[in-house]
C-alpha positions as CSV (number, residue, x, y, z in Angstrom):
1,M,55.8,6.1,19.5
2,K,53.5,8.5,17.8
3,K,54.6,6.8,14.4
4,F,53.3,3.5,16.2
5,S,49.9,4.7,17.6
6,L,49.1,6.6,14.1
7,F,49.9,2.7,12.8
8,L,47.6,1.4,14.9
9,A,45.0,3.6,14.3
10,L,45.3,3.1,10.7
11,L,45.2,-0.7,10.9
12,L,42.0,-0.2,13.2
13,V,40.4,1.8,10.2
14,L,41.3,-0.5,7.8
15,S,40.3,-3.5,10.0
16,V,37.1,-2.1,10.8
17,G,36.2,-1.1,6.9
18,L,37.5,-4.4,5.6
19,L,35.1,-6.2,7.9
20,A,32.3,-4.2,6.6
21,Q,33.0,-5.1,3.2
22,S,33.1,-8.3,4.5
23,A,29.9,-9.0,6.3
24,W,28.0,-7.0,3.2
25,A,29.6,-9.4,1.0
26,G,28.9,-13.0,2.6
27,Q,25.9,-11.9,4.9
28,P,24.2,-14.9,5.6
29,A,20.6,-16.2,3.4
30,T,18.1,-15.1,6.8
31,D,18.2,-12.4,9.2
32,D,17.4,-14.6,12.2
33,A,16.8,-13.4,15.8
34,N,18.9,-16.2,17.8
35,V,21.9,-14.3,15.6
36,D,20.7,-10.9,16.2
37,F,23.6,-7.6,15.2
38,V,21.5,-4.9,15.8
39,V,22.9,-1.6,17.0
40,D,20.5,0.9,18.6
41,G,17.8,2.0,16.2
42,P,17.9,5.4,13.9
43,A,15.1,7.7,15.4
44,V,11.2,7.3,15.3
45,G,10.4,8.1,11.7
46,L,8.3,11.0,12.9
47,D,9.1,13.3,9.6
48,A,9.5,10.6,7.3
49,P,7.2,10.1,4.1
50,V,5.0,7.4,4.3
51,F,3.7,4.6,1.7
52,T,0.9,5.9,-0.5
53,P,-0.6,3.0,-2.7
54,P,-0.9,3.8,-6.5
55,T,-3.7,5.4,-8.2
56,E,-4.9,2.0,-10.1
57,A,-6.9,-0.7,-9.2
58,L,-5.6,-3.0,-6.5
59,L,-5.8,-6.5,-8.1
60,Y,-3.8,-8.9,-5.7
61,D,-2.9,-9.1,-2.3
62,N,-0.5,-11.7,-1.5
63,G,-0.9,-11.1,2.4
64,P,-0.9,-9.4,5.7
65,L,2.4,-8.3,7.2
66,V,0.9,-6.0,9.9
67,N,-0.1,-8.3,12.7
68,C,0.0,-5.2,15.2
69,P,-1.5,-2.3,13.8
70,G,-0.2,1.0,15.8
71,C,1.7,-1.0,18.6
72,G,5.0,0.3,17.1
73,A,7.3,3.5,17.8
74,G,5.7,6.6,17.1
75,G,1.9,5.0,17.0
76,A,3.8,2.8,13.7
77,D,2.4,-0.3,12.6
78,E,4.6,-3.5,13.7
79,S,5.0,-6.7,12.2
80,V,5.9,-9.2,14.8
81,L,7.7,-12.2,14.7
82,Q,6.3,-14.4,17.0
83,T,9.3,-15.9,19.0
84,G,7.7,-17.0,21.8
85,T,4.4,-18.1,21.6
86,L,5.3,-19.9,17.9
87,L,8.7,-20.2,18.5
88,M,9.5,-18.3,15.2
89,N,13.2,-17.6,14.7
90,T,13.3,-15.6,11.0
91,Y,13.1,-12.0,10.0
92,G,13.5,-11.6,6.9
93,W,15.2,-13.5,3.8
94,G,17.7,-12.3,1.9
95,H,17.3,-11.2,-1.8
96,Q,20.5,-9.3,-1.8
97,V,21.7,-8.5,-5.9
98,T,25.4,-8.4,-4.5
99,A,24.9,-11.6,-3.1
100,G,22.7,-13.1,-6.1
101,N,19.9,-14.3,-4.0
102,R,16.3,-14.0,-5.2
103,I,13.1,-15.0,-4.0
104,A,9.9,-16.6,-5.6
105,D,6.3,-16.6,-4.6
106,Q,2.9,-17.0,-6.8
107,F,-0.5,-15.4,-7.8
108,T,-3.6,-16.4,-9.3
109,I,-5.7,-14.7,-12.2
110,S,-9.4,-16.0,-11.5
111,D,-10.9,-13.0,-14.2
112,A,-11.9,-15.0,-17.7
113,A,-10.3,-11.8,-20.0
114,G,-7.4,-11.4,-17.5
115,W,-5.1,-8.3,-15.7
116,T,-3.1,-5.6,-17.1
117,V,-0.4,-5.2,-14.4
118,T,0.5,-1.7,-14.0
119,S,2.8,-2.0,-11.5
120,L,3.8,-4.3,-8.0
121,V,4.8,-3.4,-4.4
122,F,7.5,-5.5,-3.0
123,Y,8.2,-4.8,0.2
124,A,11.8,-5.3,2.5
125,Y,14.0,-3.4,5.2
126,Q,17.9,-3.0,5.7
127,T,18.5,-3.3,9.0
128,N,19.7,-0.3,11.1
129,A,18.3,2.0,8.2
130,P,16.9,4.8,9.1
131,T,12.9,5.7,7.9
132,S,14.3,8.1,5.5
133,P,15.8,8.5,3.5
134,S,15.4,4.7,1.6
135,P,18.5,2.8,1.9
136,F,17.2,1.0,-1.8
137,T,18.6,1.6,-5.2
138,S,17.4,-1.4,-7.5
139,V,14.7,-4.5,-7.8
140,N,14.6,-6.3,-10.5
141,Y,12.0,-9.3,-11.0
142,Q,10.3,-12.2,-13.5
143,I,7.1,-13.0,-14.0
144,W,6.9,-17.3,-14.7
145,D,3.9,-19.1,-16.3
146,G,4.9,-21.6,-13.3
147,P,7.7,-22.4,-10.3
148,P,10.7,-20.5,-11.2
149,N,12.4,-24.0,-9.8
150,N,10.8,-25.9,-12.5
151,P,12.4,-26.7,-16.3
152,G,8.8,-25.9,-17.6
153,S,8.8,-22.9,-16.6
154,T,9.2,-19.8,-18.7
155,V,9.4,-16.0,-17.7
156,V,6.6,-14.2,-19.6
157,F,8.2,-10.8,-18.7
158,G,11.0,-9.1,-16.7
159,D,14.5,-10.2,-16.3
160,T,17.3,-10.3,-14.0
161,V,19.1,-7.5,-14.9
162,T,16.6,-4.3,-15.7
163,N,15.8,-1.9,-12.3
164,R,12.0,-1.4,-13.0
165,L,12.0,0.3,-9.2
166,T,10.1,3.7,-9.8
167,S,9.3,4.7,-5.8
168,S,10.8,3.4,-2.6
169,V,8.8,4.4,0.5
170,W,8.5,3.7,4.4
171,A,5.4,1.8,4.4
172,N,5.0,3.1,8.3
173,I,5.9,-0.1,9.2
174,Y,8.8,-1.7,11.9
175,R,9.7,-5.3,11.9
176,V,10.1,-6.5,15.8
177,S,9.9,-9.8,17.8
178,E,7.5,-10.5,21.0
179,T,10.9,-9.3,23.1
180,T,11.1,-6.0,21.1
181,H,8.2,-4.1,20.6
182,G,8.8,-0.3,20.2
183,A,12.3,-1.2,18.3
184,T,12.9,0.6,15.1
185,A,16.2,-0.7,13.7
186,R,14.2,-3.1,10.9
187,A,12.5,-0.2,9.6
188,V,9.8,-2.1,6.5
189,Y,10.0,-0.1,3.1
190,A,7.3,-0.6,0.7
191,N,9.6,-0.9,-3.6
192,T,7.1,0.5,-6.2
193,V,8.2,-1.1,-9.3
194,S,7.1,-0.7,-12.8
195,A,5.5,-3.6,-15.3
196,G,2.9,-3.0,-18.6
197,V,1.8,-6.1,-19.1
198,S,-1.6,-8.1,-20.1
199,L,-1.9,-11.5,-18.5
200,P,-4.6,-14.3,-19.5
201,A,-6.1,-15.8,-16.6
202,G,-3.9,-18.6,-15.0
203,T,-1.6,-19.0,-11.8
204,Y,1.9,-17.0,-11.8
205,W,5.6,-16.7,-10.3
206,L,7.3,-13.4,-9.3
207,D,10.9,-14.2,-8.3
208,W,12.5,-11.0,-7.2
209,Q,15.6,-9.5,-5.6
210,A,16.9,-5.7,-4.0
211,D,19.7,-3.9,-4.2
212,G,20.9,-0.9,-1.2
213,S,23.2,0.8,1.1
214,T,26.1,-1.6,1.7
215,A,26.2,0.7,5.7
216,Y,23.7,-1.5,6.2
217,S,22.8,-5.5,6.2
218,G,20.2,-7.1,3.5
219,P,18.0,-6.4,1.7
220,W,16.2,-8.7,3.8
221,A,12.0,-9.4,2.6
222,P,10.0,-9.9,5.7
223,P,7.2,-12.9,5.2
224,V,3.8,-13.1,5.2
225,T,3.2,-12.4,9.1
226,I,-1.1,-13.6,10.8
227,N,-1.1,-14.3,14.7
228,G,-1.0,-17.9,15.6
229,Q,-0.5,-18.9,12.2
230,A,3.4,-20.2,12.0
231,T,2.7,-21.9,8.3
232,T,1.7,-18.8,5.6
233,G,2.7,-20.3,2.0
234,D,5.0,-21.6,0.0
235,A,7.4,-18.6,-1.2
236,L,10.7,-19.9,-2.3
237,Q,14.4,-18.9,-1.9
238,Y,17.2,-18.9,-4.6
239,I,20.7,-19.1,-3.6
240,P,23.4,-19.6,-6.2
241,A,24.9,-22.3,-4.1
242,S,22.3,-24.5,-4.0
243,G,19.7,-23.2,-5.8
244,W,15.9,-23.3,-5.2
245,A,14.0,-23.9,-1.7
246,A,11.3,-23.4,0.1
247,A,11.7,-20.4,2.9
248,I,11.6,-21.9,5.8
249,D,11.2,-20.4,9.1
250,S,14.6,-21.9,11.3
251,G,12.9,-22.2,14.6
252,S,9.4,-23.2,13.5
253,L,10.6,-24.8,10.3
254,T,7.7,-24.0,8.7
255,P,7.1,-22.7,5.0
256,Q,5.8,-18.7,4.5
257,D,4.9,-16.4,2.0
258,F,6.0,-13.1,1.0
259,P,3.7,-10.2,0.8
260,F,3.1,-8.5,-2.2
261,L,0.8,-6.2,-4.2
262,V,-0.6,-6.5,-7.9
263,Y,-1.9,-3.3,-9.5
264,G,-3.4,-3.0,-12.5
265,D,-7.0,-3.5,-14.6
266,V,-9.1,-6.0,-15.3
267,N,-9.1,-6.5,-19.0
268,V,-12.6,-6.7,-20.8
269,Q,-13.5,-9.9,-22.4
270,K,-13.8,-9.0,-26.1
271,Y,-17.0,-10.3,-27.8
272,I,-19.5,-9.6,-30.4
273,D,-23.1,-11.3,-30.8
274,L,-26.3,-10.6,-33.1
275,Y,-29.7,-10.6,-32.9
276,L,-33.0,-8.9,-34.0
277,N,-35.0,-6.1,-32.6
278,P,-38.5,-5.8,-31.7
279,Q,-38.8,-3.7,-35.2
280,G,-37.3,-6.7,-36.6
281,R,-33.7,-4.8,-37.8
282,L,-30.2,-6.6,-36.7
283,V,-28.4,-5.7,-33.7
284,I,-24.8,-6.2,-33.1
285,D,-23.7,-6.6,-29.4
286,V,-19.9,-5.8,-29.6
287,C,-17.2,-5.7,-26.8
288,T,-13.7,-4.1,-27.7
289,G,-12.1,-5.1,-25.0
290,G,-8.7,-3.4,-24.3
291,E,-8.2,-2.2,-28.2
292,A,-9.6,-0.2,-30.2
293,Q,-11.5,-2.6,-33.2
294,A,-12.6,-2.2,-36.6
295,L,-16.4,-3.8,-36.7
296,F,-16.5,-5.5,-40.0
297,L,-18.7,-8.1,-40.9
298,I,-20.1,-10.0,-44.2
299,L,-23.3,-11.7,-43.7
300,I,-24.0,-14.6,-45.9
301,L,-27.9,-14.6,-47.0
302,A,-29.9,-17.2,-47.4
303,N,-30.3,-16.6,-51.5
304,G,-26.1,-16.5,-51.9
305,Q,-26.2,-12.4,-51.9
306,R,-23.7,-11.1,-49.2
307,Q,-24.3,-7.8,-46.9
308,T,-21.7,-5.9,-45.6
309,I,-21.5,-3.8,-42.4
310,G,-19.0,-1.6,-41.7
311,P,-16.3,-0.8,-41.2
312,I,-17.0,0.6,-38.1
313,N,-14.0,2.0,-35.7
314,L,-14.7,1.3,-32.5
315,P,-12.7,2.8,-29.4
316,A,-10.7,0.5,-26.7
317,G,-13.6,-0.4,-24.0
318,F,-16.0,0.1,-26.4
319,C,-19.1,-2.4,-24.7
320,Q,-22.9,-1.9,-26.2
321,P,-25.0,-2.3,-28.8
322,I,-25.2,-1.3,-32.6
323,A,-28.4,-0.9,-34.0
324,T,-28.4,-1.5,-38.0
325,Q,-31.0,-0.6,-40.1
326,F,-30.7,-3.9,-41.8
327,V,-33.9,-6.8,-41.7
328,P,-32.5,-9.9,-42.7
329,T,-35.8,-11.7,-42.4
330,N,-36.1,-11.9,-46.4
331,P,-33.6,-14.1,-47.1
332,P,-32.0,-15.0,-44.0
333,I,-28.6,-14.6,-42.6
334,V,-27.3,-18.2,-43.1
335,G,-23.5,-17.2,-42.6
336,I,-21.2,-14.5,-41.3
């Protein structure tokens, strides 16, 4: 009888272990409210570290995630799925490394000189994970010059292999529904990734995926969340079996966007201009942009002679006029 009981106990443990592995490997593409399998949430993160933004300038914010500030457990913010008012149903979208799933969204650089992107922040959660330590272990991403589902688009930075995660910290946000205010099962993390790429003005697409602990479901990406607004954008989700498709809420059947942040610096535009000061001397107004430059000019005069100025070594970010002693009036400058 003892042997039989021991056999049953071992069989039960083995079955639970296999079930957990199976659930992790074959989890659905979305985390939906109507199939919720949340257990009692973890303890409120009163002592958990909270996300601090990078020190670089915030260049782009793709939309809000919080629609109920301070409403959550312990005074945390909440991202509330509007299940009643808008009939929405999807807490988050799967972008798991283990499943090969990815998500994508776009951003636009309007500054003429472009940006130098130094880091990005993506948001994600794993159901029932605590607010500390982070369950996330990896994030990879790519930057495209067009939608990733367009055959004409090209990857301009990143890949699907390199782990660029530099920091993963609770964002002081819980993802909940209108009927589960105060729940702590979906603690949202801010995952900061490294970049280091200069991009000219234009529209770009990001696609990314995350990896985490196999003790919890996900990783899941919560969408942009705005009170009273069911449609928030045109993001995409990639599932290996079917390819890219619009990220659609399964309740309201409306397209969504994903929140993310872009940090870095606005590039300084390079230019050079020539003019005369009141004393009739040549002034060179120059801006080197983000790189050190050596200024070297050859001026062609009307009598066929040439006047050389430089080389003058200028540092990156130099933007100011340089007064010379050259008086280009007789003979005048006819070319450079």
